[in-house]
Structure formats: structure tokens, C-alpha cells
PDB file of N, CA, C and O in Angstrom:
ATOM      1  N   MET A   1       0.664  37.662 -12.216  1.00  0.00           N
ATOM      2  CA  MET A   1       0.165  38.245 -10.967  1.00  0.00           C
ATOM      3  C   MET A   1       0.130  39.973 -11.148  1.00  0.00           C
ATOM      4  O   MET A   1       1.044  40.640 -11.634  1.00  0.00           O
ATOM      5  N   THR A   2      -1.064  40.453 -10.666  1.00  0.00           N
ATOM      6  CA  THR A   2      -1.309  41.807 -10.697  1.00  0.00           C
ATOM      7  C   THR A   2      -0.554  42.409  -9.667  1.00  0.00           C
ATOM      8  O   THR A   2      -0.579  41.957  -8.522  1.00  0.00           O
ATOM      9  N   THR A   3       0.149  43.446 -10.004  1.00  0.00           N
ATOM     10  CA  THR A   3       0.755  44.397  -8.971  1.00  0.00           C
ATOM     11  C   THR A   3      -0.146  45.576  -8.375  1.00  0.00           C
ATOM     12  O   THR A   3      -1.128  45.946  -9.018  1.00  0.00           O
ATOM     13  N   ASP A   4       0.158  46.132  -7.229  1.00  0.00           N
ATOM     14  CA  ASP A   4      -0.448  47.146  -6.588  1.00  0.00           C
ATOM     15  C   ASP A   4      -0.414  48.366  -7.588  1.00  0.00           C
ATOM     16  O   ASP A   4      -1.385  49.122  -7.553  1.00  0.00           O
ATOM     17  N   LYS A   5       0.506  48.608  -8.388  1.00  0.00           N
ATOM     18  CA  LYS A   5       0.500  49.925  -9.141  1.00  0.00           C
ATOM     19  C   LYS A   5      -0.609  49.605 -10.275  1.00  0.00           C
ATOM     20  O   LYS A   5      -1.422  50.477 -10.581  1.00  0.00           O
ATOM     21  N   GLU A   6      -0.621  48.363 -10.875  1.00  0.00           N
ATOM     22  CA  GLU A   6      -1.513  47.910 -11.897  1.00  0.00           C
ATOM     23  C   GLU A   6      -2.861  48.184 -11.376  1.00  0.00           C
ATOM     24  O   GLU A   6      -3.695  48.734 -12.095  1.00  0.00           O
ATOM     25  N   ILE A   7      -3.106  47.854 -10.244  1.00  0.00           N
ATOM     26  CA  ILE A   7      -4.516  47.932  -9.551  1.00  0.00           C
ATOM     27  C   ILE A   7      -4.925  49.528  -9.285  1.00  0.00           C
ATOM     28  O   ILE A   7      -6.088  49.896  -9.451  1.00  0.00           O
ATOM     29  N   MET A   8      -4.098  50.253  -8.949  1.00  0.00           N
ATOM     30  CA  MET A   8      -4.090  51.603  -8.481  1.00  0.00           C
ATOM     31  C   MET A   8      -4.157  52.432 -10.014  1.00  0.00           C
ATOM     32  O   MET A   8      -4.999  53.317 -10.167  1.00  0.00           O
ATOM     33  N   LYS A   9      -3.363  52.129 -10.933  1.00  0.00           N
ATOM     34  CA  LYS A   9      -3.268  52.933 -12.121  1.00  0.00           C
ATOM     35  C   LYS A   9      -3.034  52.140 -13.276  1.00  0.00           C
ATOM     36  O   LYS A   9      -1.947  52.154 -13.853  1.00  0.00           O
ATOM     37  N   PRO A  10      -4.128  51.355 -13.692  1.00  0.00           N
ATOM     38  CA  PRO A  10      -4.248  50.486 -14.950  1.00  0.00           C
ATOM     39  C   PRO A  10      -3.728  51.311 -16.107  1.00  0.00           C
ATOM     40  O   PRO A  10      -4.030  52.490 -16.289  1.00  0.00           O
ATOM     41  N   ARG A  11      -2.861  50.545 -16.933  1.00  0.00           N
ATOM     42  CA  ARG A  11      -2.278  51.126 -18.147  1.00  0.00           C
ATOM     43  C   ARG A  11      -3.315  51.828 -19.197  1.00  0.00           C
ATOM     44  O   ARG A  11      -3.070  52.819 -19.885  1.00  0.00           O
ATOM     45  N   HIS A  12      -4.520  51.088 -19.158  1.00  0.00           N
ATOM     46  CA  HIS A  12      -5.610  51.726 -20.208  1.00  0.00           C
ATOM     47  C   HIS A  12      -5.977  53.165 -19.563  1.00  0.00           C
ATOM     48  O   HIS A  12      -6.388  53.995 -20.373  1.00  0.00           O
ATOM     49  N   TYR A  13      -5.891  53.534 -18.325  1.00  0.00           N
ATOM     50  CA  TYR A  13      -6.110  54.999 -17.814  1.00  0.00           C
ATOM     51  C   TYR A  13      -4.880  55.781 -17.796  1.00  0.00           C
ATOM     52  O   TYR A  13      -4.905  56.898 -17.280  1.00  0.00           O
ATOM     53  N   ASP A  14      -3.824  55.323 -18.294  1.00  0.00           N
ATOM     54  CA  ASP A  14      -2.542  56.198 -18.273  1.00  0.00           C
ATOM     55  C   ASP A  14      -2.680  57.256 -19.442  1.00  0.00           C
ATOM     56  O   ASP A  14      -2.344  57.079 -20.613  1.00  0.00           O
ATOM     57  N   MET A  15      -3.237  58.380 -18.893  1.00  0.00           N
ATOM     58  CA  MET A  15      -3.316  59.491 -19.811  1.00  0.00           C
ATOM     59  C   MET A  15      -3.021  60.799 -19.188  1.00  0.00           C
ATOM     60  O   MET A  15      -2.901  60.864 -17.964  1.00  0.00           O
ATOM     61  N   PRO A  16      -2.882  61.968 -20.024  1.00  0.00           N
ATOM     62  CA  PRO A  16      -2.717  63.158 -19.562  1.00  0.00           C
ATOM     63  C   PRO A  16      -3.541  63.757 -18.274  1.00  0.00           C
ATOM     64  O   PRO A  16      -3.028  64.373 -17.340  1.00  0.00           O
ATOM     65  N   ILE A  17      -5.020  63.419 -18.441  1.00  0.00           N
ATOM     66  CA  ILE A  17      -5.806  63.611 -17.439  1.00  0.00           C
ATOM     67  C   ILE A  17      -6.477  62.375 -17.082  1.00  0.00           C
ATOM     68  O   ILE A  17      -7.284  61.933 -17.900  1.00  0.00           O
ATOM     69  N   PRO A  18      -6.273  61.709 -15.945  1.00  0.00           N
ATOM     70  CA  PRO A  18      -6.873  60.473 -15.886  1.00  0.00           C
ATOM     71  C   PRO A  18      -8.335  60.650 -15.573  1.00  0.00           C
ATOM     72  O   PRO A  18      -8.713  61.658 -14.975  1.00  0.00           O
ATOM     73  N   PRO A  19      -9.236  59.631 -15.985  1.00  0.00           N
ATOM     74  CA  PRO A  19     -10.551  59.683 -15.656  1.00  0.00           C
ATOM     75  C   PRO A  19     -11.010  59.990 -14.247  1.00  0.00           C
ATOM     76  O   PRO A  19     -12.020  60.652 -14.010  1.00  0.00           O
ATOM     77  N   ILE A  20     -10.258  59.502 -13.375  1.00  0.00           N
ATOM     78  CA  ILE A  20     -10.682  59.526 -11.841  1.00  0.00           C
ATOM     79  C   ILE A  20     -10.470  60.963 -11.494  1.00  0.00           C
ATOM     80  O   ILE A  20     -11.184  61.517 -10.659  1.00  0.00           O
ATOM     81  N   GLU A  21      -9.506  61.574 -12.116  1.00  0.00           N
ATOM     82  CA  GLU A  21      -9.200  63.084 -11.501  1.00  0.00           C
ATOM     83  C   GLU A  21     -10.293  63.899 -12.212  1.00  0.00           C
ATOM     84  O   GLU A  21     -10.752  64.862 -11.599  1.00  0.00           O
ATOM     85  N   TYR A  22     -10.726  63.634 -13.356  1.00  0.00           N
ATOM     86  CA  TYR A  22     -11.672  64.616 -14.032  1.00  0.00           C
ATOM     87  C   TYR A  22     -13.076  64.188 -13.451  1.00  0.00           C
ATOM     88  O   TYR A  22     -13.949  65.056 -13.459  1.00  0.00           O
ATOM     89  N   ILE A  23     -13.387  62.931 -12.942  1.00  0.00           N
ATOM     90  CA  ILE A  23     -14.609  62.471 -12.429  1.00  0.00           C
ATOM     91  C   ILE A  23     -14.849  63.170 -10.981  1.00  0.00           C
ATOM     92  O   ILE A  23     -15.929  63.686 -10.695  1.00  0.00           O
ATOM     93  N   LEU A  24     -13.931  63.143 -10.248  1.00  0.00           N
ATOM     94  CA  LEU A  24     -13.834  63.662  -8.903  1.00  0.00           C
ATOM     95  C   LEU A  24     -13.869  65.179  -8.876  1.00  0.00           C
ATOM     96  O   LEU A  24     -14.546  65.780  -8.041  1.00  0.00           O
ATOM     97  N   LYS A  25     -13.138  65.792  -9.793  1.00  0.00           N
ATOM     98  CA  LYS A  25     -13.121  67.397  -9.704  1.00  0.00           C
ATOM     99  C   LYS A  25     -14.301  67.927 -10.288  1.00  0.00           C
ATOM    100  O   LYS A  25     -14.573  69.118 -10.130  1.00  0.00           O
ATOM    101  N   ASN A  26     -15.101  67.098 -11.008  1.00  0.00           N
ATOM    102  CA  ASN A  26     -16.442  67.507 -11.647  1.00  0.00           C
ATOM    103  C   ASN A  26     -17.531  67.066 -10.883  1.00  0.00           C
ATOM    104  O   ASN A  26     -18.685  67.402 -11.148  1.00  0.00           O
ATOM    105  N   ASP A  27     -17.201  66.264  -9.863  1.00  0.00           N
ATOM    106  CA  ASP A  27     -18.418  65.758  -8.800  1.00  0.00           C
ATOM    107  C   ASP A  27     -19.421  64.881  -9.662  1.00  0.00           C
ATOM    108  O   ASP A  27     -20.634  64.941  -9.464  1.00  0.00           O
ATOM    109  N   LEU A  28     -18.919  64.153 -10.521  1.00  0.00           N
ATOM    110  CA  LEU A  28     -19.830  63.347 -11.431  1.00  0.00           C
ATOM    111  C   LEU A  28     -20.506  62.187 -10.752  1.00  0.00           C
ATOM    112  O   LEU A  28     -19.812  61.396 -10.113  1.00  0.00           O
ATOM    113  N   ASP A  29     -21.803  62.028 -10.842  1.00  0.00           N
ATOM    114  CA  ASP A  29     -22.398  60.840 -10.383  1.00  0.00           C
ATOM    115  C   ASP A  29     -21.904  59.502 -10.901  1.00  0.00           C
ATOM    116  O   ASP A  29     -21.021  59.439 -11.758  1.00  0.00           O
ATOM    117  N   TYR A  30     -22.469  58.457 -10.384  1.00  0.00           N
ATOM    118  CA  TYR A  30     -21.882  56.921 -10.666  1.00  0.00           C
ATOM    119  C   TYR A  30     -21.882  56.682 -12.078  1.00  0.00           C
ATOM    120  O   TYR A  30     -20.884  56.207 -12.620  1.00  0.00           O
ATOM    121  N   CYS A  31     -23.073  57.015 -12.816  1.00  0.00           N
ATOM    122  CA  CYS A  31     -23.384  56.563 -14.203  1.00  0.00           C
ATOM    123  C   CYS A  31     -22.534  57.399 -15.057  1.00  0.00           C
ATOM    124  O   CYS A  31     -21.898  56.873 -15.970  1.00  0.00           O
ATOM    125  N   SER A  32     -22.459  58.911 -14.788  1.00  0.00           N
ATOM    126  CA  SER A  32     -21.624  59.823 -15.614  1.00  0.00           C
ATOM    127  C   SER A  32     -20.210  59.516 -15.574  1.00  0.00           C
ATOM    128  O   SER A  32     -19.463  59.577 -16.551  1.00  0.00           O
ATOM    129  N   GLY A  33     -19.865  59.173 -14.359  1.00  0.00           N
ATOM    130  CA  GLY A  33     -18.329  58.786 -14.239  1.00  0.00           C
ATOM    131  C   GLY A  33     -17.796  57.521 -14.730  1.00  0.00           C
ATOM    132  O   GLY A  33     -16.610  57.306 -14.977  1.00  0.00           O
ATOM    133  N   ASN A  34     -18.917  56.569 -14.872  1.00  0.00           N
ATOM    134  CA  ASN A  34     -18.576  55.533 -15.772  1.00  0.00           C
ATOM    135  C   ASN A  34     -18.568  55.514 -17.122  1.00  0.00           C
ATOM    136  O   ASN A  34     -18.055  54.610 -17.783  1.00  0.00           O
ATOM    137  N   ILE A  35     -19.170  56.570 -17.616  1.00  0.00           N
ATOM    138  CA  ILE A  35     -19.295  57.012 -19.156  1.00  0.00           C
ATOM    139  C   ILE A  35     -18.008  57.600 -19.512  1.00  0.00           C
ATOM    140  O   ILE A  35     -17.455  57.345 -20.581  1.00  0.00           O
ATOM    141  N   VAL A  36     -17.502  58.417 -18.592  1.00  0.00           N
ATOM    142  CA  VAL A  36     -16.307  59.192 -18.809  1.00  0.00           C
ATOM    143  C   VAL A  36     -15.131  58.231 -18.780  1.00  0.00           C
ATOM    144  O   VAL A  36     -14.245  58.313 -19.631  1.00  0.00           O
ATOM    145  N   ALA A  37     -15.108  57.239 -17.724  1.00  0.00           N
ATOM    146  CA  ALA A  37     -14.030  56.202 -17.689  1.00  0.00           C
ATOM    147  C   ALA A  37     -14.100  55.357 -18.752  1.00  0.00           C
ATOM    148  O   ALA A  37     -13.061  55.178 -19.388  1.00  0.00           O
ATOM    149  N   LEU A  38     -15.113  54.787 -19.090  1.00  0.00           N
ATOM    150  CA  LEU A  38     -15.243  53.779 -20.273  1.00  0.00           C
ATOM    151  C   LEU A  38     -14.858  54.671 -21.663  1.00  0.00           C
ATOM    152  O   LEU A  38     -14.039  54.205 -22.455  1.00  0.00           O
ATOM    153  N   ALA A  39     -15.465  55.913 -21.896  1.00  0.00           N
ATOM    154  CA  ALA A  39     -15.063  56.468 -23.160  1.00  0.00           C
ATOM    155  C   ALA A  39     -13.654  56.918 -23.280  1.00  0.00           C
ATOM    156  O   ALA A  39     -13.199  57.139 -24.402  1.00  0.00           O
ATOM    157  N   SER A  40     -12.972  57.061 -22.286  1.00  0.00           N
ATOM    158  CA  SER A  40     -11.540  57.398 -22.151  1.00  0.00           C
ATOM    159  C   SER A  40     -10.764  56.166 -22.408  1.00  0.00           C
ATOM    160  O   SER A  40      -9.577  56.313 -22.698  1.00  0.00           O
ATOM    161  N   ALA A  41     -11.282  54.908 -22.342  1.00  0.00           N
ATOM    162  CA  ALA A  41     -10.262  53.858 -22.228  1.00  0.00           C
ATOM    163  C   ALA A  41     -10.801  52.845 -23.206  1.00  0.00           C
ATOM    164  O   ALA A  41     -10.070  51.863 -23.339  1.00  0.00           O
ATOM    165  N   TRP A  42     -11.894  52.852 -23.915  1.00  0.00           N
ATOM    166  CA  TRP A  42     -12.629  51.739 -24.627  1.00  0.00           C
ATOM    167  C   TRP A  42     -11.673  51.022 -25.661  1.00  0.00           C
ATOM    168  O   TRP A  42     -11.752  49.821 -25.918  1.00  0.00           O
ATOM    169  N   LYS A  43     -10.766  51.889 -26.222  1.00  0.00           N
ATOM    170  CA  LYS A  43      -9.744  51.451 -27.281  1.00  0.00           C
ATOM    171  C   LYS A  43      -8.581  50.566 -26.692  1.00  0.00           C
ATOM    172  O   LYS A  43      -7.987  49.695 -27.328  1.00  0.00           O
ATOM    173  N   ARG A  44      -8.338  50.926 -25.352  1.00  0.00           N
ATOM    174  CA  ARG A  44      -7.246  50.377 -24.893  1.00  0.00           C
ATOM    175  C   ARG A  44      -7.496  49.159 -23.776  1.00  0.00           C
ATOM    176  O   ARG A  44      -6.517  48.572 -23.314  1.00  0.00           O
ATOM    177  N   ARG A  45      -8.598  48.874 -23.441  1.00  0.00           N
ATOM    178  CA  ARG A  45      -8.897  47.875 -22.474  1.00  0.00           C
ATOM    179  C   ARG A  45      -9.027  46.425 -23.025  1.00  0.00           C
ATOM    180  O   ARG A  45      -8.991  45.488 -22.228  1.00  0.00           O
ATOM    181  N   GLY A  46      -9.170  46.216 -24.290  1.00  0.00           N
ATOM    182  CA  GLY A  46      -9.280  45.000 -24.974  1.00  0.00           C
ATOM    183  C   GLY A  46     -10.606  44.430 -25.113  1.00  0.00           C
ATOM    184  O   GLY A  46     -10.745  43.346 -25.680  1.00  0.00           O
ATOM    185  N   THR A  47     -11.607  45.084 -24.634  1.00  0.00           N
ATOM    186  CA  THR A  47     -13.076  44.739 -24.817  1.00  0.00           C
ATOM    187  C   THR A  47     -13.967  46.022 -25.353  1.00  0.00           C
ATOM    188  O   THR A  47     -14.878  46.530 -24.698  1.00  0.00           O
ATOM    189  N   PRO A  48     -13.562  46.435 -26.601  1.00  0.00           N
ATOM    190  CA  PRO A  48     -14.041  47.759 -27.309  1.00  0.00           C
ATOM    191  C   PRO A  48     -15.593  47.476 -27.289  1.00  0.00           C
ATOM    192  O   PRO A  48     -16.347  48.261 -26.715  1.00  0.00           O
ATOM    193  N   VAL A  49     -16.044  46.386 -27.900  1.00  0.00           N
ATOM    194  CA  VAL A  49     -17.563  46.569 -28.105  1.00  0.00           C
ATOM    195  C   VAL A  49     -18.252  46.360 -26.815  1.00  0.00           C
ATOM    196  O   VAL A  49     -19.208  47.090 -26.550  1.00  0.00           O
ATOM    197  N   GLN A  50     -17.856  45.396 -25.935  1.00  0.00           N
ATOM    198  CA  GLN A  50     -18.450  45.326 -24.623  1.00  0.00           C
ATOM    199  C   GLN A  50     -18.270  46.727 -23.765  1.00  0.00           C
ATOM    200  O   GLN A  50     -19.177  46.938 -22.961  1.00  0.00           O
ATOM    201  N   ASP A  51     -17.417  47.522 -23.819  1.00  0.00           N
ATOM    202  CA  ASP A  51     -17.200  48.917 -23.157  1.00  0.00           C
ATOM    203  C   ASP A  51     -18.114  49.815 -23.954  1.00  0.00           C
ATOM    204  O   ASP A  51     -18.799  50.576 -23.270  1.00  0.00           O
ATOM    205  N   LEU A  52     -18.266  49.881 -25.299  1.00  0.00           N
ATOM    206  CA  LEU A  52     -19.255  50.824 -25.788  1.00  0.00           C
ATOM    207  C   LEU A  52     -20.819  50.482 -25.414  1.00  0.00           C
ATOM    208  O   LEU A  52     -21.686  51.323 -25.178  1.00  0.00           O
ATOM    209  N   LYS A  53     -20.975  49.098 -25.413  1.00  0.00           N
ATOM    210  CA  LYS A  53     -22.336  48.784 -25.010  1.00  0.00           C
ATOM    211  C   LYS A  53     -22.525  49.285 -23.545  1.00  0.00           C
ATOM    212  O   LYS A  53     -23.599  49.780 -23.202  1.00  0.00           O
ATOM    213  N   LYS A  54     -21.547  49.164 -22.737  1.00  0.00           N
ATOM    214  CA  LYS A  54     -21.676  49.726 -21.342  1.00  0.00           C
ATOM    215  C   LYS A  54     -22.182  51.143 -21.225  1.00  0.00           C
ATOM    216  O   LYS A  54     -23.150  51.557 -20.586  1.00  0.00           O
ATOM    217  N   ILE A  55     -21.287  51.823 -22.008  1.00  0.00           N
ATOM    218  CA  ILE A  55     -21.589  53.361 -22.188  1.00  0.00           C
ATOM    219  C   ILE A  55     -23.214  53.634 -22.470  1.00  0.00           C
ATOM    220  O   ILE A  55     -23.896  54.289 -21.681  1.00  0.00           O
ATOM    221  N   ILE A  56     -23.683  53.114 -23.557  1.00  0.00           N
ATOM    222  CA  ILE A  56     -24.919  52.958 -23.956  1.00  0.00           C
ATOM    223  C   ILE A  56     -25.963  52.642 -22.662  1.00  0.00           C
ATOM    224  O   ILE A  56     -26.929  53.318 -22.307  1.00  0.00           O
ATOM    225  N   GLN A  57     -25.526  51.588 -22.171  1.00  0.00           N
ATOM    226  CA  GLN A  57     -26.566  51.141 -20.868  1.00  0.00           C
ATOM    227  C   GLN A  57     -26.385  52.281 -19.824  1.00  0.00           C
ATOM    228  O   GLN A  57     -27.368  52.530 -19.125  1.00  0.00           O
ATOM    229  N   PHE A  58     -25.436  52.885 -19.666  1.00  0.00           N
ATOM    230  CA  PHE A  58     -25.418  53.808 -18.501  1.00  0.00           C
ATOM    231  C   PHE A  58     -26.101  55.074 -19.027  1.00  0.00           C
ATOM    232  O   PHE A  58     -26.851  55.754 -18.327  1.00  0.00           O
ATOM    233  N   ALA A  59     -25.766  55.380 -20.440  1.00  0.00           N
ATOM    234  CA  ALA A  59     -26.625  56.526 -20.996  1.00  0.00           C
ATOM    235  C   ALA A  59     -28.151  56.203 -20.744  1.00  0.00           C
ATOM    236  O   ALA A  59     -28.953  57.013 -20.280  1.00  0.00           O
ATOM    237  N   THR A  60     -28.397  55.092 -21.062  1.00  0.00           N
ATOM    238  CA  THR A  60     -29.860  54.897 -21.162  1.00  0.00           C
ATOM    239  C   THR A  60     -30.329  55.015 -19.741  1.00  0.00           C
ATOM    240  O   THR A  60     -31.255  55.775 -19.456  1.00  0.00           O
ATOM    241  N   PHE A  61     -29.768  54.344 -18.917  1.00  0.00           N
ATOM    242  CA  PHE A  61     -30.237  54.402 -17.494  1.00  0.00           C
ATOM    243  C   PHE A  61     -30.408  56.051 -17.074  1.00  0.00           C
ATOM    244  O   PHE A  61     -31.458  56.397 -16.533  1.00  0.00           O
ATOM    245  N   LEU A  62     -29.436  56.956 -17.319  1.00  0.00           N
ATOM    246  CA  LEU A  62     -29.747  58.407 -17.164  1.00  0.00           C
ATOM    247  C   LEU A  62     -30.814  58.997 -17.752  1.00  0.00           C
ATOM    248  O   LEU A  62     -31.431  59.888 -17.168  1.00  0.00           O
ATOM    249  N   ILE A  63     -31.175  58.537 -19.061  1.00  0.00           N
ATOM    250  CA  ILE A  63     -32.132  59.134 -19.856  1.00  0.00           C
ATOM    251  C   ILE A  63     -33.336  58.681 -19.096  1.00  0.00           C
ATOM    252  O   ILE A  63     -34.162  59.549 -18.815  1.00  0.00           O
ATOM    253  N   GLU A  64     -33.574  57.351 -18.691  1.00  0.00           N
ATOM    254  CA  GLU A  64     -34.889  56.929 -17.847  1.00  0.00           C
ATOM    255  C   GLU A  64     -34.900  57.645 -16.612  1.00  0.00           C
ATOM    256  O   GLU A  64     -35.985  57.924 -16.102  1.00  0.00           O
ATOM    257  N   GLN A  65     -33.943  57.942 -16.126  1.00  0.00           N
ATOM    258  CA  GLN A  65     -34.010  58.464 -14.706  1.00  0.00           C
ATOM    259  C   GLN A  65     -34.394  60.221 -14.769  1.00  0.00           C
ATOM    260  O   GLN A  65     -34.627  60.881 -13.756  1.00  0.00           O
ATOM    261  N   HIS A  66     -34.397  60.662 -15.878  1.00  0.00           N
ATOM    262  CA  HIS A  66     -34.565  62.026 -16.158  1.00  0.00           C
ATOM    263  C   HIS A  66     -35.777  62.192 -17.080  1.00  0.00           C
ATOM    264  O   HIS A  66     -35.949  63.274 -17.640  1.00  0.00           O
ATOM    265  N   GLY A  67     -36.718  61.061 -17.284  1.00  0.00           N
ATOM    266  CA  GLY A  67     -37.812  61.372 -17.874  1.00  0.00           C
ATOM    267  C   GLY A  67     -37.849  61.378 -19.204  1.00  0.00           C
ATOM    268  O   GLY A  67     -38.963  61.611 -19.672  1.00  0.00           O
ATOM    269  N   ASN A  68     -36.933  61.185 -20.009  1.00  0.00           N
ATOM    270  CA  ASN A  68     -37.100  61.302 -21.567  1.00  0.00           C
ATOM    271  C   ASN A  68     -36.808  59.953 -22.262  1.00  0.00           C
ATOM    272  O   ASN A  68     -36.891  59.859 -23.486  1.00  0.00           O
TER     273      ASN A  68
END
């Protein structure tokens, strides 16, 4: 069973500067925030290749939105 602590602060985001703090303080958009979160934890989450592909997917979406 998942505890409230594991939901609010998952172990794979337990680092000196949690991604959520960086994302909020820098007012990042959804895609950029997900890139930061995934790039911070891809080695720890247990699905490294899937997470790296998600980073590429979010980056591709941003590129398409900005016309290049």
C-alpha cells in the first residue's frame, strides 16, 4: 500500500533541490516542467528508457509549438 508520504514526496525525487521546487520557482510551463522532473529522476524511477522517450516527446512538442 502506498503511504501519503510516498505520494507527496516519492523517493525518486528525494534530492537537494526537488524538481517541483525548481519548476515552481522558475514558473516553467507543463512540458518544460515534465522535462525537468523526468531528467532529474529517470535513473531512479525504474523505467529509464520510457522516461527518456517521454523527455524527447515533450521536447519535440515544444519544438513544434515554437516553429522549428
